[in-house]
C-alpha positions in Angstrom: -38.2 -21.0 35.2 -36.0 -18.2 36.4 -33.8 -15.5 34.8 -31.2 -13.0 35.9 -31.9 -9.3 35.8 -28.8 -7.1 36.0 -28.4 -3.4 36.0 -24.9 -2.4 35.1 -22.2 0.2 35.8 -22.3 -0.1 39.6 -19.1 0.4 41.6 -17.8 -2.9 42.8 -15.6 -3.4 45.9 -15.2 -5.7 48.9 -14.5 -9.3 49.5 -15.7 -12.6 47.9 -15.0 -16.2 48.8 -14.1 -18.8 46.2 -16.0 -22.1 46.6 -14.7 -25.6 46.1 -13.7 -26.6 42.7 -16.5 -28.0 40.6 -14.1 -30.1 38.5 -12.7 -31.7 41.7 -16.0 -32.2 43.5 -17.6 -34.1 40.6 -14.9 -36.8 40.7 -15.3 -37.7 44.4 -18.8 -39.1 44.1 -17.9 -42.0 41.7 -14.9 -42.8 43.9 -17.3 -43.9 46.7 -18.1 -47.0 44.5 -14.5 -48.1 45.0 -14.5 -48.4 48.8 -17.0 -49.8 51.3 -16.0 -47.3 54.0 -17.5 -43.8 54.2 -15.8 -40.7 52.7 -16.4 -37.3 54.4 -16.3 -34.5 51.8 -15.9 -30.9 52.8 -15.8 -27.5 50.9 -18.3 -29.0 48.5 -19.9 -26.4 46.2 -23.7 -26.5 46.3 -24.2 -26.3 42.6 -26.5 -28.1 40.1 -23.8 -30.5 38.8 -22.9 -31.7 42.3 -26.6 -32.2 42.9 -26.8 -34.4 39.8 -23.7 -36.4 41.0 -25.4 -37.0 44.4 -28.6 -38.1 42.5 -26.5 -40.5 40.5 -24.9 -42.1 43.5 -28.3 -42.5 45.2 -29.9 -43.9 42.1 -27.2 -46.5 42.0 -28.2 -47.6 45.5 -25.5 -45.8 47.6 -25.8 -43.3 50.4 -25.3 -39.5 50.5 -25.8 -37.9 53.9 -25.6 -34.1 54.2 -23.9 -33.1 57.4 -24.2 -29.3 56.9 -23.7 -26.7 54.2 -20.7 -27.8 52.1 -20.1 -31.1 53.9 -21.5 -34.5 53.0 -20.7 -38.1 53.8 -20.9 -40.6 50.9 -20.8 -44.4 51.2 -21.0 -47.5 49.0 -24.0 -49.7 49.8 -24.5 -52.4 47.2 -23.5 -53.8 43.8 -27.0 -54.4 42.6 -27.4 -51.5 40.2 -25.1 -51.0 37.3 -27.4 -48.9 35.1 -26.7 -45.2 34.9 -30.2 -43.5 34.6 -30.5 -41.7 31.3 -32.4 -38.8 32.9 -29.4 -38.0 35.1 -26.7 -38.9 32.5 -28.2 -36.6 29.9 -27.8 -33.6 32.3 -24.0 -33.6 32.9 -21.0 -35.0 31.1 -19.2 -35.9 34.4 -21.5 -38.9 34.6 -18.9 -40.7 32.5 -16.7 -40.8 35.6 -19.1 -43.4 37.2 -18.4 -45.9 34.4 -14.8 -46.9 35.3 -15.5 -47.5 39.0 -18.6 -49.5 38.3 -16.8 -51.6 35.7 -13.9 -52.1 38.2 -16.0 -53.0 41.2 -19.2 -54.5 39.7 -17.8 -56.0 36.5 -20.4 -54.4 34.3 -22.1 -51.1 33.5 -24.8 -49.8 31.1 -25.0 -46.1 30.2 -26.3 -43.7 27.5 -24.1 -41.1 25.9 -23.3 -38.4 28.5 -24.7 -34.9 28.3 -23.4 -31.6 29.6 -22.5 -28.4 27.8 -23.1 -28.3 24.1 -19.6 -27.3 23.0 -17.2 -29.1 20.8 -18.0 -30.6 17.4 -21.5 -32.1 18.1 -21.7 -34.4 21.0 -18.5 -34.6 23.0 -16.8 -38.0 22.2 -16.0 -40.7 24.7 -13.9 -42.8 22.4 -10.8 -42.4 24.5 -12.6 -43.8 27.5 -13.9 -46.8 25.6 -10.6 -47.6 23.9 -8.8 -47.4 27.3 -11.3 -49.8 29.0 -10.8 -52.3 26.1 -7.0 -52.2 26.6 -7.6 -53.1 30.2 -9.7 -56.1 29.2 -13.2 -54.8 29.0 -15.7 -55.8 26.3 -17.7 -53.0 24.8 -21.1 -53.5 23.1 -22.4 -50.3 21.4 -26.2 -50.1 21.3 -28.3 -47.3 19.9 -27.1 -44.2 21.8 -26.0 -46.4 24.7 -23.2 -48.8 25.8 -22.7 -52.0 27.7 -19.3 -52.7 29.2 -18.3 -56.0 30.9 -15.1 -57.2 32.5 -14.5 -60.2 34.8 -11.2 -58.7 35.9 -9.5 -55.5 34.6 -5.8 -55.8 34.0 -3.1 -53.2 34.0 -2.1 -51.7 30.6 0.0 -49.1 28.9 -2.4 -46.4 27.7 -1.4 -43.4 25.6 -4.0 -40.6 25.3 -4.0 -39.3 21.6 -5.1 -35.9 23.0 -4.9 -34.5 26.5 -8.0 -35.3 28.5 -8.7 -34.3 32.1 -11.7 -36.6 32.7 -10.0 -39.4 30.8 -6.9 -39.1 33.0 -9.0 -39.0 36.2 -11.3 -41.8 35.1 -8.4 -44.2 34.2 -6.5 -43.3 37.3 -9.4 -44.3 39.5 -10.3 -47.4 37.4 -6.7 -48.7 37.4 -6.6 -48.7 41.3 -8.4 -52.2 41.2 -6.8 -53.4 38.0 -4.4 -56.4 38.3 -0.8 -55.3 37.9 0.5 -51.9 36.8 -1.2 -49.3 34.6 0.9 -46.6 32.9 -0.9 -43.6 31.5 1.0 -41.3 29.0 0.2 -37.8 27.7 -1.9 -37.2 30.8 -3.6 -33.9 31.8 -1.8 -32.1 34.6 -4.5 -30.0 36.2 -4.4 -29.4 40.0 -7.7 -31.3 40.3 -5.9 -34.5 39.1 -3.1 -34.1 41.6 -5.6 -33.6 44.4 -7.5 -36.7 43.4 -4.4 -38.8 43.3 -3.3 -37.5 46.7 -6.6 -38.5 48.2 -6.5 -42.0 46.5 -3.0 -42.6 47.9 -4.2 -41.5 51.4 -6.9 -44.2 51.4 -4.6 -47.0 50.1 -4.0 -46.3 46.4 -0.5 -46.5 44.8 -0.2 -43.7 42.3 2.9 -42.0 41.1 3.4 -39.0 38.8 0.0 -37.3 39.0 0.5 -33.7 37.8 3.0 -34.9 35.1 2.4 -36.3 31.6 3.1 -39.9 32.9 1.2 -41.5 35.7 1.9 -45.0 37.1 -0.8 -46.9 39.0 -0.3 -50.1 40.8 -3.5 -52.1 41.5 -4.5 -52.8 45.1 -7.0 -55.1 46.7 -9.0 -52.5 48.5 -9.4 -48.8 49.4 -10.3 -47.4 52.8 -12.5 -44.4 53.7 -11.2 -41.0 54.5 -11.7 -37.2 54.5 -11.5 -35.2 51.3 -11.4 -31.4 51.4 -12.1 -30.1 47.9 -9.5 -27.6 46.6 -10.6 -24.0 45.7 -12.1 -23.5 42.2 -9.3 -21.8 40.1 -11.8 -21.1 37.3 -14.1 -19.2 39.7 -11.1 -17.3 41.2 -9.8 -16.3 37.8 -13.2 -15.2 36.6 -13.8 -13.0 39.7 -10.3 -11.5 39.1 -11.2 -10.6 35.5 -14.6 -9.2 36.6 -12.8 -7.0 39.1 -10.3 -5.9 36.4 -13.1 -5.2 33.8 -15.2 -3.2 36.3 -12.1 -1.2 37.3 -14.1 0.7 40.0 -12.7 -0.4 43.4 -10.6 -2.9 45.3 -11.8 -6.5 45.4 -10.2 -9.2 47.6 -10.8 -12.7 46.4 -10.3 -15.1 49.3 -10.0 -18.9 49.8 -8.1 -19.5 46.5 -4.8 -20.8 45.2 -3.2 -18.1 43.1 -0.4 -20.5 42.0 -3.0 -22.4 40.0 -3.5 -19.4 37.7 0.0 -18.4 36.6 -1.0 -18.2 32.9 -3.6 -15.6 33.8 -1.1 -13.5 35.9 1.3 -13.5 33.0 -1.5 -12.0 30.8 -2.4 -9.5 33.6 1.3 -8.3 33.7 1.1 -7.6 30.0 -2.2 -5.8 30.4 -0.8 -3.6 33.2 -3.5 -4.7 35.5 -3.0 -3.6 39.1 -3.1 -6.7 41.3 -1.4 -8.4 44.2 -1.1 -12.0 45.1 -1.1 -13.6 48.5 -0.8 -17.2 49.7 -4.6 -17.8 49.5 -6.0 -14.6 48.2 -5.9 -12.2 45.2 -6.4 -8.4 45.4 -7.5 -6.5 42.3 -7.1 -2.7 42.4 -8.1 -0.1 39.8 -5.8 0.1 36.8 -4.8 3.3 35.0 -5.1 1.7 31.6 -5.8 -1.9 30.5 -3.8 -2.9 27.5 -5.0 -5.6 24.9 -3.2 -8.9 25.1 -3.4 -12.0 22.8 -4.0 -15.4 24.4 -4.1 -19.0 23.2 -6.0 -21.5 25.3 -4.0 -24.6 26.2 -4.1 -27.5 28.6 -2.8 -26.8 32.1 -0.5 -25.1 33.0 -1.4 -23.0 29.9 -4.3 -20.6 29.7 -7.5 -22.5 30.6 -10.2 -22.8 28.0 -12.7 -22.3 30.9 -11.4 -18.8 31.4 -11.5 -17.8 27.7 -15.1 -16.5 27.7 -14.5 -14.2 30.7 -11.2 -13.1 29.1 -13.0 -12.1 25.9 -15.3 -9.8 28.0 -12.3 -8.3 29.7 -10.7 -7.5 26.3 -13.7 -5.4 25.3 -12.5 -3.0 28.0 -8.8 -3.1 27.0 -7.1 -0.5 24.8 -6.1 -2.0 21.4 -6.8 -5.2 19.5 -6.4 -8.7 21.0 -6.4 -12.1 19.2 -8.1 -14.9 21.1 -7.3 -18.3 19.9 -9.5 -21.2 21.3 -7.7 -24.5 20.7 -9.8 -26.9 22.8 -13.4 -26.6 21.7 -14.9 -25.8 18.3 -18.0 -23.9 19.4 -16.7 -22.0 22.4 -16.3 -18.7 20.6 -19.9 -18.6 19.3 -21.1 -16.8 22.5 -19.3 -13.7 21.3 -22.3 -12.9 19.1 -24.1 -12.0 22.3 -21.3 -9.6 23.2 -21.5 -8.0 19.7 -25.3 -7.4 20.3 -24.2 -5.6 23.5 -21.9 -3.3 21.5 -18.6 -5.1 21.5 -16.3 -4.7 18.5 -15.5 -8.4 17.7 -14.5 -10.0 14.4 -14.7 -13.7 14.1 -11.7 -14.7 12.0 -12.6 -18.4 11.9 -14.3 -21.0 14.3 -11.2 -20.9 16.6 -10.0 -17.3 16.5 -11.6 -13.9 17.1 -10.3 -10.3 17.3 -11.6 -8.0 20.0 -11.0 -4.2 19.7 -11.5 -1.9 22.6 -12.3 -0.3 24.7 -16.1 -0.2 23.9 -19.2 0.6 25.9 -21.4 -2.4 26.4 -25.2 -2.0 26.6 -27.9 -4.1 28.3 -29.6 -6.7 26.2 -31.9 -9.8 26.4 -29.6 -12.8 26.3 -29.8 -16.6 26.6 -27.0 -18.6 28.3 -25.4 -21.0 25.7 -23.2 -22.9 28.2 -21.8 -22.7 31.7 -18.7 -20.6 31.1 -20.2 -18.4 28.4 -23.1 -17.8 30.8 -20.8 -16.5 33.5 -19.1 -14.3 30.9 -22.5 -12.8 30.0 -23.1 -12.0 33.6 -19.8 -10.3 33.8 -20.6 -8.3 30.6 -24.0 -7.3 32.0 -22.4 -6.0 35.2 -20.1 -3.6 33.3 -22.8 -2.7 30.7 -25.0 0.4 30.7 -28.7 -0.4 31.3 -30.5 -3.6 32.1 -29.7 -7.0 30.9 -31.9 -10.1 31.2 -30.3 -13.5 31.0 -32.4 -16.7 30.4 -31.4 -20.4 30.7 -29.5 -19.7 34.0 -29.6 -23.4 34.9 -26.4 -23.6 32.8 -24.8 -21.0 35.1 -26.0 -22.6 38.3 -24.4 -25.9 37.1 -21.1 -24.4 38.2 -21.5 -21.3 40.4 -23.1 -21.4 43.9 -25.5 -18.7 44.8 -24.0 -16.4 42.3 -26.4 -13.5 42.4 -26.2 -13.1 46.2 -22.4 -13.3 46.2 -22.0 -10.7 43.5 -24.5 -8.4 45.3 -22.0 -8.5 48.2 -19.6 -6.7 45.9 -22.1 -4.1 44.9 -23.5 -5.6 41.7 -27.2 -4.9 41.0 -28.2 -8.5 40.1 -31.3 -10.5 41.1 -32.9 -13.8 40.1 -36.5 -13.5 39.2 -39.2 -15.9 38.0 -40.3 -15.5 34.4 
């Protein structure tokens, strides 16, 4: 077991590279089940969730070959295994993405309820996945904490998502590639990762229209080819680094290898906060600001303010002048981490499970903390870097699920952070 030890209030400055998007990388591994030809994946973040996705593909009997850092080749090998191992499924929710491709290419699949971050009301539901598979002709048998799905041949269907779902949109988009006829998805998520996935599917033989809009049309095909897939930069990591630089407010930080256009909701908030920043085609520069002003935000599906940025934004607001209302509309439990910030000295009032008020600026102080989930864990690292004194953060596995070699990369900016064994 390891923990992070961070000594705060160090001047930050320099350059940091954004890694490939976690939420794009996790979807390419199940896609390998849909083609017999190899797929070369580059700009792959070397994080725990990607390691679990590799483990899953190997456990199902397929091949994952590492070429070098950030580059792997994945390839379908057989249809003999349709059971998703519970020890892997329980560790990450993206395992649900393997269900559709297995059902589509192997006609059956067994799996336990997916794991992942403990946010939302209890276990995160998969009802929209199951309902959609049924509309496409699958039969679902619900066992105790597990499921068995079968389908001789999936057929195109009209599917309306009762609530916007990123993984649901991606899963059905992949699954429908082999369905007979045309599938129409309505009320789809519009995240950049979805457009990137659709573009790659089309490049290897898929017929998908409308990705990046609320309505996607997929025409079934007989086969998909192999190809090369470069994972887009992680917009959540880029936005988090930008907020860390703004909260530290001690020097110039250049964030490279990113797509600033994927973060327009954040820049709109930065403008209101009077944060000194500059955008380039593939980079962001954050410079010291005279005075950061408080600004309310409400999380929303893309292109709105991302829920995955809300935790870091809450930390930033502890350093802003005035009071800000933060309204979390996506997950029920995502604001609970703010109690850790209060222990560090933040002035935060929880209005209800979905809203809190942050008043600032306040001095934060080091504390012993436990990471509750991936994004809150990164926010606590951010808080520790700007806090006075030493902070120790346990359960860092959650952070390493989504951030590659974080301590080393932040040290390159001047942060005093190290990973030590407990």
